[in-house]
C-alpha positions in Angstrom: -5.9 186.5 -281.4 -4.3 183.9 -279.4 -6.8 181.5 -280.2 -6.3 182.2 -283.9 -2.6 182.0 -283.5 -3.1 178.5 -282.0 -5.1 177.5 -284.9 -2.4 178.5 -287.4 0.3 176.8 -285.4 -1.9 173.5 -285.4 -2.4 173.8 -289.0 1.4 174.3 -289.6 2.0 171.4 -287.6 -0.4 169.2 -289.5 1.1 170.5 -292.8 4.5 169.4 -291.5 3.6 166.0 -290.9 2.0 165.5 -294.0 5.1 167.0 -295.7 7.2 164.6 -293.7 5.1 161.6 -294.5 4.9 162.4 -298.3 8.7 162.9 -298.4 9.9 159.8 -296.7 8.9 156.5 -298.1 10.0 152.9 -296.9 10.1 150.4 -299.5 9.9 146.8 -298.4 12.4 144.0 -299.6 11.5 142.5 -303.1 9.1 145.4 -304.0 9.6 148.2 -306.4 7.5 151.5 -306.6 7.3 153.6 -309.7 7.5 157.5 -309.0 5.8 160.0 -311.5 6.9 163.6 -311.4 4.2 165.8 -312.7 2.6 162.9 -314.4 5.8 161.7 -316.2 7.8 158.5 -315.1 10.6 159.8 -312.8 12.4 156.9 -311.0 11.9 153.4 -309.6 12.3 153.3 -305.8 14.2 150.2 -304.4 13.9 148.5 -301.1 14.7 150.9 -298.0 14.4 154.6 -297.2 13.3 156.9 -300.3 12.8 160.7 -300.3 10.4 162.3 -302.8 9.2 165.8 -303.3 5.5 166.1 -301.9 2.8 167.1 -304.1 5.4 167.0 -307.1 6.2 163.2 -307.1 3.6 160.6 -306.8 3.9 156.9 -306.2 2.2 155.6 -309.3 2.7 151.9 -309.2 3.8 149.3 -306.7 5.2 145.9 -307.8 6.1 142.8 -306.1 9.4 141.3 -307.3 8.7 137.8 -305.9 7.8 134.7 -308.1 4.2 134.8 -308.5 2.0 131.6 -309.3 -0.8 132.2 -311.8 -3.6 129.8 -312.2 -4.5 129.6 -315.7 -8.2 128.9 -316.2 -9.1 125.5 -317.7 -10.1 125.5 -321.3 -11.2 123.1 -324.1 -8.5 122.3 -326.7 -9.0 120.4 -330.0 -6.3 117.8 -330.8 -4.9 117.1 -334.3 -7.3 114.1 -334.4 -10.3 116.1 -333.5 -10.6 115.1 -330.1 -11.8 117.6 -327.3 -9.4 117.7 -324.3 -9.7 120.0 -321.3 -6.4 121.4 -320.0 -5.8 123.0 -316.7 -2.3 124.7 -316.0 -0.2 126.9 -313.6 2.0 129.6 -314.5 5.0 130.8 -312.6 6.4 134.5 -313.5 8.3 137.3 -311.8 8.4 141.0 -312.3 12.0 142.0 -313.7 11.4 145.6 -314.7 9.0 147.8 -312.8 9.0 150.5 -315.4 7.8 148.2 -318.3 5.4 146.3 -316.2 3.8 149.8 -315.4 3.8 151.2 -318.8 4.4 148.1 -321.2 0.8 146.7 -320.8 -2.4 148.0 -319.1 -2.7 144.6 -317.3 0.1 142.3 -317.8 -1.4 139.5 -315.7 -4.4 139.2 -318.1 -2.0 139.4 -320.9 0.0 136.5 -319.8 -3.1 134.4 -319.0 -4.6 135.1 -322.5 -1.2 134.4 -324.2 -0.7 131.1 -322.3 -4.3 130.0 -323.2 -3.9 130.7 -326.9 -0.2 129.2 -327.1 -1.6 126.1 -325.3 -4.5 125.6 -327.9 -1.8 126.1 -330.7 0.4 123.5 -329.2 -2.3 120.9 -328.5 -3.7 121.3 -332.1 -0.4 120.0 -333.6 -0.5 116.8 -331.5 -2.7 113.8 -331.4 -4.5 112.8 -328.3 -2.0 110.0 -327.2 1.0 112.2 -327.6 -0.5 115.0 -325.3 0.0 112.6 -322.5 3.4 111.6 -323.5 4.6 115.2 -324.4 3.8 117.3 -321.3 7.5 118.6 -320.9 7.6 119.5 -324.6 4.2 121.4 -324.1 5.4 123.3 -321.1 8.6 124.1 -322.6 6.9 125.5 -325.8 4.5 127.6 -323.7 7.2 129.3 -321.6 9.3 130.1 -324.8 6.4 131.6 -326.5 5.2 133.8 -323.4 8.6 134.7 -322.4 9.2 136.3 -325.8 6.4 138.6 -325.7 6.4 139.2 -321.9 9.8 140.9 -322.1 8.3 144.0 -323.2 6.0 143.9 -320.3 8.8 143.8 -317.9 8.1 140.1 -316.8 10.0 137.0 -316.9 8.0 133.8 -317.4 9.8 131.0 -315.4 7.7 127.8 -316.1 4.5 126.5 -316.9 3.1 123.3 -315.7 -0.1 121.3 -316.8 -2.2 120.3 -313.8 -4.6 118.1 -315.5 -5.5 116.8 -318.9 -9.1 115.6 -319.0 -10.5 113.9 -322.2 -14.4 113.2 -322.7 -15.9 110.4 -320.8 -16.4 108.3 -324.0 -12.7 108.7 -324.9 -11.8 107.8 -321.5 -13.6 104.6 -321.4 -12.2 103.7 -324.7 -8.7 104.5 -323.4 -9.2 102.2 -320.5 -10.4 99.5 -322.7 -7.4 99.8 -324.9 -5.1 99.7 -322.0 -7.0 96.5 -320.7 -6.7 94.8 -324.1 -3.1 95.7 -324.3 -2.3 94.3 -320.9 -4.1 91.1 -321.8 -2.2 90.8 -325.0 1.0 91.3 -323.1 0.0 88.6 -320.6 -0.9 86.3 -323.5 2.6 86.9 -325.1 4.4 86.4 -321.8 2.5 83.1 -321.3 3.3 81.8 -324.8 6.9 83.0 -324.2 6.9 81.0 -321.1 5.5 77.9 -322.7 8.0 78.1 -325.4 11.1 78.6 -323.0 9.5 75.4 -321.2 9.6 73.3 -324.4 13.0 74.5 -325.1 14.3 73.6 -321.8 12.5 70.2 -321.9 14.2 69.4 -325.2 17.6 70.6 -324.1 17.2 68.3 -321.0 16.1 65.4 -323.1 19.0 66.0 -325.5 21.6 66.2 -322.7 20.1 63.1 -321.1 20.4 61.0 -324.3 24.1 62.4 -324.8 24.7 61.4 -321.2 23.2 57.9 -321.7 25.0 57.3 -324.9 28.2 58.3 -323.2 27.5 55.7 -320.5 26.7 53.1 -322.9 29.9 53.8 -324.8 31.9 53.6 -321.6 30.0 50.4 -320.4 30.8 48.9 -323.7 34.5 49.9 -323.5 34.7 48.5 -320.1 33.2 45.2 -321.2 35.6 44.9 -324.0 38.5 45.4 -321.7 37.0 43.0 -319.1 36.5 40.5 -322.0 40.0 41.0 -323.2 41.3 40.8 -319.6 39.6 37.5 -319.1 40.8 36.1 -322.4 44.4 36.9 -321.5 43.9 35.5 -318.1 42.6 32.3 -319.4 45.3 32.1 -321.9 47.9 32.6 -319.1 46.2 30.1 -317.0 46.3 27.5 -319.9 49.8 28.3 -320.5 50.6 27.8 -316.9 48.6 24.6 -316.8 50.5 23.2 -319.8 53.9 24.1 -318.3 52.8 22.5 -315.0 51.7 19.4 -317.0 55.0 19.4 -318.9 56.9 19.6 -315.6 54.8 16.8 -314.0 55.6 14.6 -317.2 59.3 15.0 -316.5 59.1 13.6 -313.0 59.3 10.0 -312.4 56.0 8.2 -313.2 54.6 11.2 -315.2 54.3 9.5 -318.5 52.3 6.5 -316.8 50.1 8.9 -315.4 49.4 10.7 -318.7 48.9 7.3 -320.6 46.2 6.5 -317.8 44.4 9.9 -318.2 44.4 9.7 -322.0 43.0 6.0 -321.7 40.3 7.2 -319.3 39.2 10.1 -321.6 39.2 7.8 -324.6 36.9 5.4 -322.9 34.6 8.2 -321.6 34.5 9.8 -325.0 33.2 6.4 -326.5 30.8 5.9 -323.7 29.2 9.3 -324.2 29.1 8.7 -328.1 27.3 5.3 -327.3 24.7 7.0 -325.0 23.6 9.3 -327.9 22.5 6.4 -330.1 20.2 3.5 -330.0 23.3 1.3 -331.0 26.3 0.4 -328.9 29.7 1.4 -330.6 32.6 -0.6 -330.0 36.0 0.2 -331.5 36.9 -2.1 -334.5 40.4 -2.7 -333.2 41.0 -2.3 -329.5 44.7 -2.2 -330.3 44.0 1.5 -331.5 43.8 2.6 -328.0 47.4 2.0 -327.5 48.3 3.7 -330.6 46.3 6.7 -329.6 47.9 6.8 -326.2 51.3 6.5 -327.9 50.4 9.4 -330.3 49.1 11.5 -327.5 52.6 10.9 -325.3 54.5 11.9 -328.5 52.5 15.4 -328.6 53.2 15.8 -324.9 56.9 15.1 -325.3 57.1 17.4 -328.2 55.4 20.2 -326.4 57.6 19.8 -323.4 60.8 19.8 -325.3 59.6 22.4 -327.8 61.0 26.1 -327.3 58.7 28.7 -325.7 56.8 30.5 -328.4 56.6 27.6 -330.9 53.3 26.4 -332.3 51.7 23.6 -330.4 50.6 21.7 -333.3 52.7 20.7 -336.2 51.3 21.4 -339.7 50.3 18.2 -341.5 52.2 17.5 -344.6 50.6 17.3 -347.7 
C-alpha cells in the first residue's frame, strides 16, 4: 500500500508540473502567439508572462513581429520591346496582425513571394529595356503598393522592395556596351569640335583686338606727328619773326644799313655765280648799275619792315 501511495503521489506531482507548464507561458519580445480555445481563436498573447487553461487553450501559431527580409527568386521578364530580362529582388515585410497572419492565408510568405513576382512581370512588361535601368525606384514603389494592398488581409505590412540585379541576355549586353562606346566616341568628337570652334573664335577675337589696337596706335602716332609738325611750324615761324626783329634792331644801330647793303650785294653776286655755273655760257648783268638799284630797293623794304606796326603784312601788294 505504501508503494502504491508513493506512485500516486509521483503521478500527481508530474501532473501538477505539466499543469503549471501548460498554464504559464512566457512570450519573448517582438513575438505574438495565437491561442485557440477548443479549436477556435481565443486571444493573442503579447510579450511577457501569460496564463492559459491547460488542455483547453492551445498555442496554435507563433509569429515574429520583427522586419523580415525575403529573397524573391530570380525570374525572366519580357520587356515592352520583347527583350528577355532576368530580375532578382529582395522584399522586406513585417507581421502587424498575428490573428490575420494565422487565418488570412495558409502561407503568407509564399503568397507575398508569388505576388511580388507577378507584379514585377507586369511592371517590366509595360517598360522598354532602357527604361528598366533608369526607373528602378518607380518599379520598387509600384511593387510595394501592389503587394501592400493585398497583404493587408494577411496581417502583413510590406515595407519596401529592392531590385538586386537586372541581367539582360549576353548579346543584348554586348550591343549595349557597343552603343555606350559609340556614344562616348560621339561625345568625344563633339567635344573636340567644340574645342576647335572655340579656338578659332578666340584667335579671331585676338586678331580683331590686335588690329583695333594697331589702328588706335597708328591714329595716336599720326596725331602726335601732326602735333609735332604744327609745333615745329610754329617754332620756325616764331624763330623767323625773332630773327627779323633782331635784323631790324641791328639796322637801326649805327652802321646797320651799310652791313645790310654789303650782305645784299654779296647774295646778289652769289646768285649770279650759281646761275652761271648751271649753263655753258657766262651770264653777266646787262647793266651793272642795276645792283645799286637792287640794293636800294632791298634797303627800302627793310626800312619799311622795321617801321611797320606789328601784325602788318611783310610785302605790300602790287598796284595794277
